[in-house]
MIFI-886969 format. One record per residue: residue number from 1; residue in three letters; z, x, y of N, C-alpha, C, O in turn. Coordinates in nm, 3 decimals. Example, Ala and Ser with C-alpha at 12.3 -4.5 7.8 and 13.67 -1.06 7.14 Angstrom:
residues 2
    i   aa       nw       nu       nv      caw      cau      cav       cw       cu       cv       ow       ou       ov
    1  ALA    0.780    1.319   -0.569    0.780    1.230   -0.450    0.780    1.320   -0.330    0.846    1.424   -0.332
    2  SER    0.708    1.285   -0.225    0.714    1.367   -0.106    0.787    1.290    0.003    0.804    1.341    0.114
***
This chain:
residues 84
    i   aa       nw       nu       nv      caw      cau      cav       cw       cu       cv       ow       ou       ov
    1  MET   -5.928    1.721    4.629   -5.980    1.601    4.693   -6.005    1.632    4.840   -5.911    1.663    4.914
    2  LYS   -6.126    1.626    4.883   -6.164    1.647    5.022   -6.169    1.512    5.094   -6.184    1.408    5.030
    3  LYS   -6.157    1.515    5.225   -6.153    1.392    5.304   -6.273    1.302    5.277   -6.255    1.181    5.264
    4  GLY   -6.394    1.356    5.268   -6.512    1.274    5.246   -6.539    1.242    5.100   -6.635    1.171    5.070
    5  ASP   -6.459    1.293    5.011   -6.476    1.276    4.867   -6.451    1.129    4.829   -6.353    1.071    4.875
    6  PRO   -6.537    1.069    4.744   -6.516    0.929    4.704   -6.382    0.907    4.634   -6.330    0.796    4.633
    7  ARG   -6.327    1.014    4.575   -6.197    0.999    4.509   -6.084    0.981    4.609   -5.972    0.950    4.570
    8  SER   -6.113    0.999    4.737   -6.009    0.988    4.839   -5.981    0.844    4.879   -5.901    0.820    4.970
    9  SER   -6.043    0.748    4.814   -6.011    0.609    4.842   -5.942    0.550    4.720   -5.965    0.593    4.607
   10  LEU   -5.859    0.454    4.743   -5.782    0.392    4.636   -5.840    0.257    4.603   -5.827    0.162    4.681
   11  SER   -5.904    0.245    4.489   -5.958    0.118    4.440   -6.042    0.045    4.544   -6.026   -0.075    4.564
   12  GLY   -6.132    0.117    4.610   -6.221    0.053    4.705   -6.161    0.029    4.842   -6.227   -0.029    4.928
   13  GLN   -6.038    0.070    4.864   -5.977    0.052    4.994   -6.023    0.162    5.089   -6.101    0.250    5.050
   14  THR   -5.977    0.157    5.211   -6.012    0.255    5.312   -5.979    0.396    5.263   -5.871    0.418    5.207
   15  PRO   -6.070    0.492    5.283   -6.043    0.630    5.240   -5.916    0.687    5.305   -5.880    0.650    5.417
   16  VAL   -5.852    0.775    5.235   -5.730    0.839    5.283   -5.766    0.934    5.397   -5.857    1.016    5.382
   17  GLU   -5.697    0.923    5.509   -5.718    1.014    5.622   -5.592    1.091    5.655   -5.599    1.204    5.703
   18  THR   -5.475    1.030    5.629   -5.348    1.092    5.662   -5.263    1.102    5.536   -5.254    1.008    5.458
   19  ILE   -5.201    1.218    5.518   -5.114    1.241    5.404   -4.973    1.268    5.455   -4.952    1.358    5.536
   20  GLY   -4.877    1.189    5.407   -4.738    1.211    5.441   -4.675    1.305    5.340   -4.685    1.283    5.220
   21  ILE   -4.611    1.408    5.389   -4.543    1.505    5.303   -4.393    1.482    5.317   -4.335    1.512    5.421
   22  THR   -4.332    1.429    5.211   -4.188    1.408    5.213   -4.121    1.527    5.147   -4.172    1.584    5.051
   23  PHE   -4.005    1.563    5.200   -3.939    1.684    5.150   -3.790    1.681    5.182   -3.744    1.609    5.270
   24  ASN   -3.717    1.762    5.107   -3.578    1.794    5.136   -3.577    1.939    5.180   -3.611    2.027    5.101
   25  LEU   -3.539    1.966    5.303   -3.545    2.100    5.359   -3.426    2.184    5.313   -3.310    2.144    5.326
   26  LYS   -3.457    2.300    5.257   -3.353    2.395    5.216   -3.301    2.462    5.343   -3.373    2.539    5.407
   27  ARG   -3.177    2.432    5.378   -3.121    2.483    5.503   -3.023    2.598    5.484   -3.007    2.680    5.574
   28  LYS   -2.958    2.604    5.370   -2.852    2.703    5.355   -2.831    2.736    5.208   -2.888    2.674    5.118
   29  SER   -2.748    2.834    5.187   -2.706    2.869    5.051   -2.587    2.783    5.013   -2.519    2.730    5.101
   30  PRO   -2.560    2.769    4.884   -2.444    2.690    4.842   -2.315    2.747    4.900   -2.299    2.869    4.913
   31  GLU   -2.225    2.658    4.934   -2.095    2.700    4.985   -2.004    2.734    4.869   -2.034    2.702    4.754
   32  GLU   -1.894    2.797    4.899   -1.797    2.834    4.796   -1.754    2.709    4.719   -1.718    2.608    4.778
   33  GLY   -1.757    2.719    4.588   -1.718    2.607    4.503   -1.835    2.519    4.461   -1.821    2.439    4.368
   34  GLU   -1.951    2.533    4.527   -2.069    2.456    4.489   -2.147    2.534    4.383   -2.142    2.657    4.381
   35  PRO   -2.219    2.464    4.296   -2.301    2.532    4.196   -2.408    2.620    4.263   -2.456    2.589    4.372
   36  ASP   -2.443    2.731    4.197   -2.544    2.823    4.251   -2.679    2.756    4.275   -2.753    2.795    4.365
   37  ASP   -2.710    2.654    4.194   -2.840    2.588    4.205   -2.832    2.458    4.287   -2.918    2.372    4.274
   38  ARG   -2.731    2.445    4.370   -2.707    2.324    4.450   -2.832    2.280    4.528   -2.863    2.161    4.535
   39  TYR   -2.903    2.376    4.586   -3.020    2.344    4.669   -3.150    2.392    4.604   -3.250    2.412    4.673
   40  GLU   -3.150    2.411    4.474   -3.265    2.464    4.401   -3.390    2.378    4.417   -3.501    2.432    4.424
   41  GLU   -3.375    2.248    4.423   -3.490    2.157    4.431   -3.535    2.132    4.575   -3.631    2.058    4.597
   42  TYR   -3.469    2.192    4.671   -3.506    2.175    4.811   -3.616    2.275    4.845   -3.631    2.377    4.778
   43  ASP   -3.695    2.245    4.950   -3.808    2.330    4.987   -3.781    2.406    5.116   -3.715    2.356    5.207
   44  SER   -3.833    2.529    5.122   -3.824    2.607    5.245   -3.931    2.555    5.342   -4.027    2.491    5.301
   45  MET   -3.912    2.583    5.470   -4.011    2.542    5.570   -4.143    2.614    5.543   -4.249    2.558    5.572
   46  GLU   -4.139    2.734    5.490   -4.262    2.806    5.457   -4.344    2.730    5.352   -4.466    2.719    5.365
   47  THR   -4.278    2.677    5.249   -4.347    2.599    5.146   -4.408    2.473    5.205   -4.522    2.438    5.175
   48  ILE   -4.333    2.405    5.288   -4.379    2.281    5.351   -4.501    2.308    5.439   -4.599    2.234    5.435
   49  GLU   -4.494    2.413    5.519   -4.607    2.448    5.607   -4.729    2.490    5.526   -4.842    2.459    5.566
   50  ASN   -4.710    2.559    5.413   -4.823    2.595    5.328   -4.893    2.471    5.273   -5.016    2.465    5.271
   51  LEU   -4.816    2.372    5.230   -4.875    2.246    5.183   -4.953    2.178    5.295   -5.066    2.133    5.276
   52  ARG   -4.890    2.171    5.411   -4.954    2.109    5.527   -5.087    2.177    5.557   -5.188    2.109    5.580
   53  ASN   -5.088    2.309    5.558   -5.210    2.383    5.589   -5.321    2.355    5.488   -5.437    2.342    5.526
   54  ILE   -5.287    2.345    5.360   -5.386    2.317    5.257   -5.454    2.182    5.283   -5.577    2.172    5.279
   55  PHE   -5.374    2.079    5.310   -5.431    1.947    5.336   -5.514    1.945    5.465   -5.621    1.885    5.468
   56  GLU   -5.465    2.011    5.569   -5.536    2.010    5.697   -5.665    2.090    5.690   -5.762    2.055    5.757
   57  GLU   -5.669    2.195    5.608   -5.793    2.271    5.589   -5.901    2.184    5.524   -6.020    2.207    5.544
   58  ASP   -5.859    2.085    5.446   -5.954    1.994    5.382   -5.986    1.873    5.470   -6.055    1.781    5.426
   59  GLY   -5.937    1.872    5.594   -5.975    1.768    5.689   -5.879    1.652    5.702   -5.908    1.556    5.774
   60  PHE   -5.767    1.658    5.634   -5.669    1.549    5.644   -5.574    1.574    5.760   -5.549    1.688    5.798
   61  ARG   -5.521    1.466    5.815   -5.411    1.473    5.911   -5.284    1.464    5.828   -5.280    1.393    5.728
   62  THR   -5.179    1.535    5.867   -5.054    1.531    5.791   -4.939    1.486    5.879   -4.939    1.505    6.000
   63  VAL   -4.841    1.424    5.814   -4.718    1.383    5.879   -4.605    1.435    5.792   -4.601    1.409    5.672
   64  LEU   -4.512    1.510    5.853   -4.397    1.562    5.780   -4.283    1.461    5.788   -4.248    1.416    5.897
   65  LEU   -4.226    1.426    5.673   -4.119    1.326    5.666   -4.003    1.384    5.585   -4.002    1.380    5.462
   66  GLU   -3.905    1.436    5.657   -3.788    1.491    5.588   -3.701    1.378    5.535   -3.675    1.280    5.606
   67  GLN   -3.657    1.391    5.412   -3.571    1.289    5.352   -3.427    1.313    5.396   -3.348    1.378    5.327
   68  ASN   -3.395    1.260    5.514   -3.262    1.271    5.570   -3.217    1.134    5.618   -3.274    1.032    5.579
   69  GLU   -3.116    1.131    5.703   -3.062    1.002    5.747   -3.158    0.923    5.835   -3.138    0.803    5.853
   70  THR   -3.260    0.985    5.889   -3.357    0.913    5.972   -3.491    0.892    5.900   -3.588    0.849    5.963
   71  PHE   -3.498    0.921    5.771   -3.624    0.912    5.696   -3.687    0.773    5.707   -3.804    0.762    5.744
   72  PHE   -3.612    0.669    5.675   -3.669    0.534    5.676   -3.715    0.494    5.815   -3.822    0.435    5.830
   73  GLU   -3.636    0.525    5.916   -3.673    0.493    6.054   -3.803    0.566    6.093   -3.892    0.506    6.153
   74  ASN   -3.813    0.694    6.058   -3.934    0.772    6.089   -4.055    0.717    6.014   -4.165    0.713    6.069
   75  LEU   -4.035    0.676    5.891   -4.144    0.619    5.811   -4.194    0.491    5.875   -4.315    0.468    5.883
   76  CYS   -4.103    0.406    5.920   -4.141    0.279    5.982   -4.212    0.298    6.116   -4.293    0.213    6.155
   77  GLN   -4.185    0.405    6.186   -4.249    0.429    6.316   -4.390    0.483    6.302   -4.467    0.481    6.398
   78  GLY   -4.426    0.530    6.182   -4.558    0.587    6.161   -4.663    0.479    6.147   -4.635    0.360    6.157
   79  THR   -4.785    0.524    6.124   -4.896    0.431    6.108   -4.938    0.425    5.962   -5.053    0.397    5.931
   80  SER   -4.844    0.450    5.874   -4.875    0.450    5.731   -4.915    0.312    5.683   -4.859    0.211    5.725
   81  ARG   -5.013    0.311    5.593   -5.055    0.188    5.529   -5.046    0.211    5.380   -5.099    0.311    5.329
   82  PHE   -4.983    0.123    5.310   -4.966    0.137    5.166   -5.046    0.028    5.096   -5.049   -0.087    5.142
   83  PRO   -5.111    0.062    4.985   -5.185   -0.039    4.910   -5.091   -0.145    4.854   -4.976   -0.114    4.820
   84  HIS   -5.139   -0.268    4.843   -5.056   -0.377    4.787   -5.079   -0.383    4.639   -5.019   -0.468    4.571
***
């Protein structure tokens, strides 16, 4: 989906210009006593940056939103618009 692509609009609403990328950042290896796959579903910063680059190459603006204790506050401070 490219920025100017008609598929980039949702049901006739304003076309998508900004994409929020939410993620859980893989920060460390499991500690002693934790399962080996404790952080398996978390993403490295390299993966997150690769996603960001793909969207930005297609003309979108991106916002990174880590799912941590400030996630909701950061989401509310943005200019995100959600369809009703």
